[in-house]
C-alpha positions in Angstrom: 130.7 38.9 125.4 130.4 41.4 121.9 130.4 45.2 122.4 126.9 44.9 120.6 124.9 43.2 123.3 126.4 45.0 126.0 124.8 48.1 124.8 121.3 47.8 126.0 119.5 48.8 128.1 120.9 52.6 127.8 118.2 54.7 129.5 118.0 55.7 133.2 114.9 53.7 135.0 112.5 56.7 134.8 113.4 57.8 131.7 109.7 58.5 130.9 109.8 61.6 132.7 113.5 62.2 132.7 114.7 65.4 130.3 117.5 63.6 128.0 119.9 65.2 125.2 122.6 63.1 123.1 124.3 63.3 119.7 123.8 61.4 116.5 126.0 61.1 113.6 123.7 61.5 110.6 125.6 59.8 107.2 122.7 62.0 105.2 123.7 65.4 106.5 127.8 64.6 107.0 127.5 65.6 110.0 126.3 65.3 113.6 123.1 66.2 115.5 121.9 67.4 118.7 118.6 64.5 119.5 116.0 64.3 122.3 115.3 61.2 123.6 111.7 60.7 123.7 109.4 57.8 124.0 112.1 55.6 123.2 112.9 57.3 120.0 115.4 59.4 119.0 114.7 63.1 117.8 116.7 65.6 115.8 116.4 69.2 117.4 119.5 70.8 115.5 117.2 73.2 114.2 116.3 74.7 117.5 119.3 73.8 118.9 122.3 73.1 116.4 125.3 72.2 119.3 125.1 70.7 122.4 126.5 73.9 123.9 123.8 75.7 123.0 120.7 74.0 124.5 123.0 73.8 127.7 123.5 77.7 127.7 119.9 78.6 127.7 117.9 79.5 130.5 116.2 76.4 131.4 117.6 73.7 129.2 115.2 70.8 130.1 112.7 72.8 129.5 113.8 74.1 125.8 114.7 70.3 125.5 111.3 69.6 125.9 109.8 72.3 123.6 112.0 71.6 120.8 110.5 70.3 118.1 112.3 67.3 116.0 112.4 65.1 113.7 112.6 61.3 114.3 115.6 59.5 113.2 114.2 55.9 114.9 114.1 53.8 117.8 116.9 54.5 119.8 117.5 50.6 120.3 117.9 50.8 116.6 120.8 53.3 116.5 122.4 52.3 119.9 122.2 48.7 117.9 124.6 50.6 115.3 126.9 52.7 117.1 129.5 50.0 117.9 132.6 50.6 115.1 132.8 47.3 114.0 129.3 46.4 112.8 128.5 50.0 112.3 126.0 50.3 108.7 127.4 53.8 107.8 124.1 54.7 106.3 122.4 54.4 109.2 122.8 56.6 112.2 124.6 56.2 115.5 125.3 57.8 118.6 128.2 59.9 119.7 129.3 61.6 123.0 127.1 64.1 123.9 129.4 66.9 124.3 130.1 69.0 122.0 132.4 72.4 122.2 132.3 71.8 125.8 135.7 72.6 127.3 136.6 68.8 129.2 137.9 69.1 132.3 138.5 67.0 135.6 138.7 66.6 139.0 141.2 64.4 140.7 141.8 62.7 143.8 138.2 63.8 145.3 137.7 60.5 147.6 139.6 59.7 150.1 140.2 56.0 148.9 141.4 56.9 145.6 143.4 59.5 147.3 145.8 57.1 149.2 146.3 55.2 145.5 147.4 58.3 144.3 149.9 58.6 147.2 150.8 55.1 146.5 151.4 55.6 143.0 153.7 58.5 144.1 155.9 56.3 146.2 155.9 53.3 143.9 157.0 55.1 141.1 154.7 53.7 138.9 155.7 49.8 140.1 152.9 47.8 140.1 154.7 45.3 142.0 155.9 47.6 144.9 152.5 49.1 145.2 151.3 46.0 147.6 154.1 46.8 150.0 153.9 50.5 149.5 149.7 50.4 149.9 150.6 48.6 153.5 153.2 51.5 154.7 150.5 54.0 153.7 147.8 53.2 155.4 150.4 52.6 158.7 151.2 56.2 158.4 148.4 58.4 157.6 145.3 55.7 158.5 141.4 55.1 155.8 139.7 58.0 158.1 140.3 60.8 155.7 136.7 61.0 154.7 135.9 62.7 157.9 138.2 65.8 156.9 136.7 69.0 155.0 139.3 69.9 152.3 140.8 73.2 153.0 139.5 73.2 157.0 141.9 74.1 160.0 141.8 70.3 161.0 143.2 69.1 157.2 145.8 72.3 158.1 146.6 71.0 161.1 146.8 67.1 159.8 149.0 68.8 157.2 151.9 69.5 158.9 151.8 66.7 161.4 152.3 64.7 158.0 155.3 66.9 156.5 156.8 66.2 160.0 156.5 62.5 160.0 157.8 62.7 156.3 154.8 61.4 154.6 153.3 64.5 153.1 152.7 64.2 149.2 151.2 66.7 146.5 148.1 63.9 146.4 147.5 65.0 149.7 147.8 68.4 149.1 144.9 68.5 146.4 142.9 66.1 148.5 142.9 67.7 151.7 143.9 71.1 150.9 141.8 74.3 149.8 142.5 73.6 146.2 141.0 71.0 144.0 143.1 69.0 141.1 141.5 70.1 137.6 143.3 69.5 134.7 141.9 69.3 131.4 141.1 65.9 130.2 140.7 66.1 126.2 140.0 69.1 124.0 136.4 69.8 122.5 134.7 67.5 120.6 137.4 64.3 121.4 134.9 62.6 124.3 133.4 59.3 122.9 129.9 58.0 123.7 128.8 54.8 124.9 129.1 51.5 122.2 132.3 53.8 121.4 135.9 52.2 121.5 137.9 53.6 124.8 142.0 54.2 124.5 144.7 52.4 126.1 147.9 53.9 125.6 150.1 50.8 124.9 153.5 52.4 126.7 151.2 51.3 129.8 151.1 48.4 131.7 149.0 49.5 134.3 145.9 51.3 133.8 142.1 51.2 135.2 138.8 52.8 134.7 137.4 55.3 136.6 133.5 55.3 137.0 132.8 58.9 137.8 129.7 61.3 137.8 130.1 63.7 135.0 128.6 67.6 135.7 127.5 69.8 132.7 128.2 73.1 133.5 126.7 76.5 131.4 129.0 79.5 130.7 127.9 81.0 133.8 129.2 78.7 135.9 125.6 77.2 137.1 125.5 73.2 137.0 122.6 71.9 134.7 122.8 68.7 134.2 125.1 65.6 134.6 126.1 62.5 132.8 128.5 59.8 133.5 131.9 59.1 132.4 135.5 56.9 132.4 138.2 59.0 133.3 140.8 56.2 131.2 143.9 56.4 133.8 147.3 54.8 133.1 148.5 55.0 136.8 152.6 54.0 135.9 152.6 56.5 133.5 151.7 59.1 136.4 152.9 57.6 138.9 156.2 57.5 137.3 155.7 61.8 137.8 152.6 63.8 138.3 154.0 66.2 135.2 153.0 63.5 133.2 149.5 63.5 134.5 148.6 64.8 130.5 150.2 61.9 128.8 148.4 59.5 131.5 145.2 61.0 130.8 144.5 63.1 127.6 144.7 60.2 124.9 143.3 59.6 121.9 139.7 57.6 123.0 140.3 57.7 126.8 137.9 60.2 127.5 134.4 58.2 127.3 130.9 60.3 128.5 127.6 59.2 128.0 124.7 58.2 127.1 123.1 61.4 127.4 123.1 64.4 129.5 120.1 64.2 131.4 118.8 68.6 132.1 118.7 69.1 136.3 114.5 69.7 136.8 112.0 69.6 139.4 112.3 65.7 139.2 116.5 65.1 139.0 118.1 67.8 141.4 121.8 68.9 142.7 120.6 66.7 145.5 120.3 63.6 143.3 123.6 63.8 141.8 124.8 64.4 145.4 123.2 61.1 146.3 123.9 59.0 143.0 126.1 55.5 143.4 128.3 54.6 140.4 128.5 51.2 139.2 131.4 49.3 137.2 132.0 46.3 135.8 135.0 44.9 134.0 134.2 41.8 131.6 137.6 40.5 129.5 137.8 38.2 127.0 139.7 35.9 129.3 136.2 35.5 131.6 138.4 37.7 134.3 135.3 39.8 136.2 135.8 42.9 138.2 132.9 44.9 139.6 133.0 48.4 142.2 131.6 51.5 142.9 131.6 55.1 143.5 129.2 57.0 145.9 128.9 60.8 145.6 128.4 60.9 149.0 131.6 60.0 150.0 133.0 62.7 148.1 135.2 65.0 150.1 134.2 67.9 148.0 130.8 69.0 147.3 130.3 69.1 143.2 128.7 72.9 143.1 132.6 74.0 144.7 134.3 71.6 142.2 132.4 73.3 139.5 133.4 76.4 141.3 137.2 75.7 141.2 136.8 75.0 137.8 134.7 78.0 136.4 134.5 81.6 138.0 135.9 85.3 137.3 139.8 83.8 136.9 138.8 80.8 134.6 136.2 81.7 131.8 134.8 79.1 129.6 132.4 80.3 127.4 130.7 77.5 126.1 130.8 75.6 129.0 132.1 72.6 130.1 131.9 69.2 131.6 133.4 68.3 134.7 134.8 64.5 135.7 134.0 64.3 139.7 136.7 61.6 140.6 135.9 58.2 141.7 136.2 56.5 144.9 136.7 53.4 142.8 140.6 52.4 142.7 141.1 48.6 141.6 142.9 46.6 143.9 142.2 43.0 143.2 145.2 41.0 141.3 144.6 39.8 137.6 147.0 38.3 136.1 149.6 37.7 139.0 149.5 37.2 142.9 150.6 41.1 144.3 150.1 42.8 140.8 147.3 44.0 141.3 144.4 45.0 138.4 145.1 46.2 134.6 143.3 46.1 131.6 143.0 44.0 129.0 142.3 44.6 125.3 139.0 43.7 124.9 137.8 44.2 128.3 134.1 45.7 128.3 133.5 48.3 130.7 130.1 49.1 131.9 129.4 51.9 134.0 125.9 52.6 135.4 124.0 54.7 137.7 120.0 54.4 138.1 119.1 58.1 137.1 122.1 58.0 134.5 121.6 55.1 132.0 124.5 53.2 130.6 128.0 54.1 129.5 129.5 51.0 128.0 132.6 51.1 126.1 135.0 48.1 125.0 139.1 49.2 125.9 141.4 48.9 122.6 144.8 50.3 121.7 144.4 54.4 121.4 145.8 53.8 118.0 143.0 51.7 116.9 140.3 53.4 118.3 138.8 55.6 115.7 140.4 58.9 115.0 139.6 61.9 116.6 139.6 63.9 113.2 136.2 66.1 113.6 136.5 69.0 115.3 134.9 72.6 116.1 135.8 73.5 112.7 134.5 70.5 110.8 131.8 71.1 112.9 131.1 74.7 112.1 131.9 73.8 108.5 128.9 71.4 108.4 127.0 73.4 110.0 127.2 76.1 107.9 126.9 73.9 105.1 123.3 72.3 106.8 122.0 75.9 106.8 121.6 75.7 110.9 124.1 78.5 111.7 121.6 81.3 110.9 119.9 81.5 114.2 122.8 81.6 116.2 124.2 84.4 114.0 120.7 86.6 114.2 
């Protein structure tokens, strides 16, 4: 299965009524443009909104998107098909990740199932072979009914004391059922890759997995204005060796995938729709291996509003807004290479993350040093927009 053949369909099932915005690279402009997706076509609206950050800061991003005049760039299917790096015609537009100047943040240990897997990683110290035995031990000690606990509640605090007394407490349980969520920086602004791009695996890792997640779009005021899909690529062996290696496990070239588009909240797509989202995952390997899974936001331990509030508040300001991976309940344990060894990626894996109201995000896994380098940052964006005469409205 090739990456190009896996990309369509990209749109949500109710695309005709959805407020969808993305970003596309325009070779003729030597830079990116904010685009609206309308009736299966792509329209450059950068004259009205030079950056996605500016659109997200509008009082009503969905209405602003619908009201913005745009220049037609062509059919979405053609631009989507031109996105994979190995087949790209660099004289024609291709899609990018929808985020630009936003901080790229992530929440961890937000689902009880994945919380148990983090405890297992910690106990196994990154040893893939030891994980199966530790999994049985941890489940026997802690159980698997933590979904009933509200993080930070009196019941959660009582359980903490019981587990400490039994020698079973963990830093992952602290953020999983304690009052404070784990919020970390996933990647620098501008560093995310979009659908059709290669996603990065650090070659030092031998135990890793995809993390299919809903990504919240949060304005600088702290208000959730939209959502997207994400793959929070995770190096389980690196984080398992030490939680202090979280940055090395999470923040690598092309290891933050977001897309295909931002869907803004409106009367037809609300916070409750985000809360009901079921994210599905498929991994298709060149070796014939296939893995299927899902993650339901209904099972999350912390509400999206709580997560956004713990990320952005009076003590943590993000003047360009932020995107926030919400975490996943999916933690693959199916054996791939040998009995008891569990799942790990192979280079060339095609990862498809989908949700009916958000579309499909598709990436191919490659070594981080073989993915396209992150060289177009905020400085390059500002110089390009100035050259194109698109900064006047912002500076007025």
